[in-house]
C-alpha positions as CSV (number, residue, x, y, z in Angstrom):
1,M,-11.9,-2.4,-0.6
2,H,-14.6,-3.4,2.0
3,Q,-15.2,-1.0,4.8
4,D,-14.7,-3.6,7.6
5,C,-11.6,-5.1,5.9
6,Y,-9.7,-1.8,6.3
7,G,-11.2,-0.6,9.5
8,I,-13.1,2.3,8.1
9,Q,-15.5,3.5,10.7
10,E,-17.1,6.3,8.7
11,I,-17.6,6.6,5.0
12,V,-17.1,10.1,3.5
13,D,-17.2,11.3,0.0
14,F,-13.4,11.9,-0.2
15,W,-11.5,9.1,1.5
16,I,-7.9,8.0,1.0
17,C,-5.9,5.2,2.5
18,R,-2.9,5.5,4.8
19,G,-0.4,5.0,2.0
20,C,-1.8,7.9,0.0
21,I,-2.0,10.1,3.1
22,Y,1.8,9.7,3.5
23,H,2.5,9.6,-0.2
24,K,3.8,6.0,0.0
25,Q,3.1,4.9,-3.5
26,L,5.6,1.9,-3.2
27,A,5.3,1.1,0.5
28,A,6.4,-2.4,1.2
29,C,5.0,-4.8,3.8
30,M,7.5,-5.8,6.5
31,F,5.9,-9.2,6.9
32,C,6.1,-10.4,3.3
33,S,7.6,-9.5,-0.1
34,S,4.4,-8.3,-1.8
35,L,3.9,-4.7,-2.9
36,K,0.2,-5.2,-3.5
37,G,-2.8,-5.0,-1.3
38,C,-3.9,-2.5,1.4
39,L,-1.4,-1.5,4.0
40,K,-1.5,-0.1,7.5
41,Q,1.2,1.5,9.6
42,T,3.0,-0.4,12.3
43,S,3.9,0.9,15.8
44,D,7.5,1.5,14.6
45,N,6.4,3.5,11.5
46,Q,6.7,0.8,8.9
47,W,4.0,-0.9,6.8
48,G,2.1,-4.2,6.9
49,H,-0.8,-5.9,5.2
50,V,-4.0,-6.3,7.1
51,L,-4.2,-10.0,6.1
52,C,-0.6,-10.7,7.3
53,V,-1.6,-9.4,10.7
54,E,-4.9,-11.3,10.9
55,F,-3.3,-14.7,10.3
56,N,-0.2,-14.2,12.3
57,K,-0.4,-15.0,16.0
58,T,2.5,-12.8,17.0
59,L,0.9,-9.7,15.5
60,S,-2.2,-7.7,16.5
61,F,-3.9,-4.3,16.0
62,A,-3.6,-1.8,18.8
63,H,-7.2,-0.7,18.0
64,P,-9.2,-3.7,16.6
65,V,-12.0,-1.6,15.1
66,S,-9.8,0.8,13.1
67,K,-7.1,-1.8,12.6
68,E,-4.2,0.5,13.3
69,P,-1.5,0.8,14.3
70,I,-0.1,-2.7,13.9
71,D,1.5,-3.8,17.2
72,V,4.9,-5.4,16.5
73,E,6.0,-5.7,20.2
74,Y,5.9,-9.5,20.1
75,Y,6.6,-9.9,16.4
76,I,8.8,-12.9,15.6
77,K,10.5,-13.1,12.2
78,R,10.3,-16.6,10.7
79,E,11.7,-17.9,7.4
80,G,11.0,-20.8,5.1
81,C,8.1,-20.0,2.7
82,M,7.2,-23.0,0.6
83,F,6.2,-20.9,-2.4
84,C,9.1,-18.4,-2.6
85,A,12.8,-18.3,-1.8
86,S,12.6,-15.0,0.0
87,I,13.9,-14.8,3.6
88,Y,12.1,-11.5,4.0
89,G,9.2,-11.1,6.5
90,T,7.6,-13.9,8.4
91,V,5.6,-17.0,7.6
92,I,2.5,-18.8,9.1
93,E,2.0,-22.5,9.5
94,C,-0.8,-24.7,8.1
95,T,-3.4,-25.2,10.9
96,Y,-3.8,-28.9,10.1
97,F,-2.7,-31.2,12.9
98,M,1.1,-32.1,12.7
99,C,1.5,-30.2,9.3
100,S,4.7,-28.3,9.2
101,R,4.2,-26.4,5.9
102,K,4.9,-22.7,6.2
103,Y,4.2,-19.8,3.8
104,H,3.8,-16.1,3.5
105,V,0.2,-15.1,3.7
106,T,0.3,-13.1,0.4
107,C,2.2,-16.0,-1.4
108,A,-0.5,-18.5,-0.5
109,L,-3.6,-16.4,-1.4
110,E,-4.0,-18.0,-4.8
111,K,-3.2,-21.6,-3.6
112,C,-4.3,-22.1,0.0
113,Y,-7.5,-22.1,2.1
114,F,-8.2,-19.0,4.2
115,D,-11.2,-18.8,6.6
116,M,-11.6,-15.1,7.3
117,S,-14.2,-15.6,10.2
118,N,-12.1,-18.1,12.2
119,K,-8.7,-16.9,11.1
120,L,-7.6,-20.4,9.9
121,S,-5.4,-21.3,7.0
122,Y,-4.7,-24.7,5.5
123,C,-2.1,-25.5,2.9
124,D,-3.0,-26.8,-0.6
125,E,-2.6,-30.4,0.6
126,H,-5.0,-30.1,3.5
127,D,-7.5,-27.7,1.9
128,P,-10.8,-28.9,3.4
129,L,-12.8,-28.1,0.3
130,E,-10.5,-30.1,-2.0
131,K,-10.0,-32.9,0.5
132,W,-13.7,-33.5,1.2
133,K,-14.5,-33.7,-2.5
134,C,-12.6,-36.9,-2.9
135,N,-12.9,-38.3,0.6
136,M,-16.4,-39.5,1.4
137,K,-15.7,-41.4,4.6
138,A,-17.4,-40.9,7.9
139,L,-17.8,-37.4,9.2
140,S,-15.5,-38.1,12.2
141,L,-12.7,-39.2,9.9
142,R,-13.1,-36.2,7.6
143,Q,-12.8,-33.8,10.5
144,F,-9.7,-35.4,12.0
145,G,-6.8,-32.9,12.1
146,Y,-9.0,-29.9,11.5
147,K,-9.8,-27.4,14.2
148,R,-13.3,-26.9,15.5
149,L,-14.9,-23.8,14.1
150,S,-16.2,-21.1,16.4
151,N,-17.9,-19.0,13.7
152,R,-19.6,-19.7,10.4
153,P,-16.8,-20.0,7.9
154,R,-16.2,-17.2,5.4
155,I,-13.8,-18.6,2.9
156,R,-11.7,-16.2,0.8
157,K,-11.6,-16.8,-2.9
158,K,-8.3,-18.0,-4.2
159,K,-7.0,-14.9,-6.0
160,P,-4.1,-12.6,-5.5
161,E,-4.2,-9.1,-3.9
162,V,-5.0,-6.3,-6.2
163,Q,-2.3,-3.8,-7.2
164,P,-3.4,-0.4,-6.1
165,S,-4.0,1.9,-9.0
166,R,-2.5,5.3,-9.2
167,T,-5.1,7.9,-8.2
168,L,-5.5,11.5,-9.2
169,F,-4.6,12.5,-5.6
170,M,-1.2,10.7,-5.9
171,N,-0.5,12.3,-9.2
172,I,-1.1,15.8,-7.7
173,C,1.0,14.9,-4.6
174,N,3.9,13.7,-6.8
175,L,3.9,16.8,-8.9
176,F,7.1,18.2,-7.5
177,P,8.1,21.9,-7.9
178,C,10.0,22.6,-11.0
179,V,11.7,25.7,-12.4
180,T,10.3,25.9,-16.0
181,P,11.1,28.6,-18.5
182,Q,7.5,29.8,-18.2
183,M,7.8,30.0,-14.4
184,L,11.1,31.8,-14.6
185,E,9.8,34.3,-17.1
186,R,6.8,35.0,-14.9
187,I,9.0,35.6,-11.8
188,V,11.3,38.0,-13.7
189,V,8.6,39.9,-15.5
190,N,5.7,40.0,-13.0
191,D,7.4,39.8,-9.6
192,I,10.8,41.4,-10.0
193,C,9.8,43.5,-13.0
194,D,13.3,43.4,-14.4
195,T,14.1,41.4,-17.5
196,E,17.8,41.7,-16.9
197,A,17.5,39.8,-13.6
198,K,16.8,36.4,-15.2
199,H,20.4,35.3,-14.8
200,D,20.5,36.4,-11.2
201,V,17.3,34.4,-10.4
202,M,18.8,31.3,-11.9
203,N,21.9,31.7,-9.8
204,I,19.8,32.0,-6.7
205,C,17.9,28.8,-7.5
206,E,21.2,26.9,-8.1
207,Y,22.7,28.3,-4.9
208,W,19.9,27.0,-2.7
209,E,20.0,23.6,-4.5
210,S,23.7,23.2,-3.9
211,K,23.3,24.3,-0.3
212,R,20.7,21.6,0.4
213,R,22.9,19.0,-1.3
214,Q,25.9,20.0,0.9
215,K,24.0,19.9,4.1
216,D,22.3,16.6,3.1
217,T,19.3,17.4,5.2
218,M,15.6,16.6,4.8
219,I,13.8,19.3,2.9
220,T,10.2,20.3,2.4
221,L,10.5,20.7,-1.4
222,Q,12.1,18.3,-3.8
223,D,15.2,19.2,-5.8
224,W,14.7,21.8,-8.5
225,Y,14.9,20.7,-12.2
226,F,16.4,23.0,-14.8
227,G,16.4,22.9,-18.6
228,N,13.8,23.1,-21.4
229,T,13.3,19.3,-21.6
230,A,12.5,18.9,-17.9
231,G,10.3,22.0,-18.0
232,E,8.2,20.8,-20.8
233,A,7.7,17.4,-19.2
234,W,6.7,19.0,-16.0
235,Y,4.3,21.5,-17.7
236,K,2.6,18.6,-19.6
237,K,2.2,16.6,-16.4
238,K,0.7,19.7,-14.7
239,C,-1.7,20.3,-17.5
240,K,-2.8,16.6,-17.4
241,C,-3.5,16.8,-13.7
242,V,-5.5,20.0,-14.2
243,D,-7.6,18.3,-16.9
244,D,-8.2,15.3,-14.7
245,V,-9.4,17.5,-11.9
246,Q,-11.8,19.4,-14.3
247,Q,-13.2,16.2,-15.7
248,K,-13.8,14.9,-12.2
249,L,-15.6,18.1,-11.1
250,C,-17.8,17.9,-14.2
251,R,-18.8,14.3,-13.4
252,I,-19.6,15.4,-9.8
253,R,-21.8,18.3,-11.1
254,E,-23.6,16.0,-13.5
255,S,-24.3,13.4,-10.8
256,N,-25.5,16.1,-8.4
257,P,-27.7,18.5,-10.4
């Protein structure tokens, strides 16, 4: 993504977005129904698209430069998207004079006109680029119904938001703790130094798992997984993450001799 589009003030070698920082792989925007695109946190600890905020008059950024958090104090939920039947989130109106068409920002990215510099949006019927191609009347007539521009227009290409790809950082963060046969054997042999205590160690793990389930409280670690099948899958996933890290380190060394 562009630096200015996400509010990045300083570029560093290792940079991650807000969703990855809080391990929100499937974070949903509260202003639309799309799971794609770059998200920022709201003032009430939810998530929202940067584009949804920029084109909605009831939303704003508490800090315009860093574009976070999203201020939802005056947020108004509105329904009636012309492109989808979802009642979730809020919609914006076409900027053309007396046009009542409404749509979600993310639903209209492929079909409607978006001027990023002036924060104006026109529906597909009043798209200035398409309308002026077939209407060669006087300039005053062509501009009727359209707002006067304050800045040089920067028109967004009609294409959908990109689905964020799963990064190596997310794979490592989602590598939950797991009691594998190899790990259990290492604890019994190296830490406890008593091969007959294997059954007792398993009972201790099951006890703490059942205790957390009964209390139904938030825990730092995820639930434990038992069994050879789960252990093998976890071990393969761990090995793949280690291999990916090694390959990335090799590429960094080659690029910086």
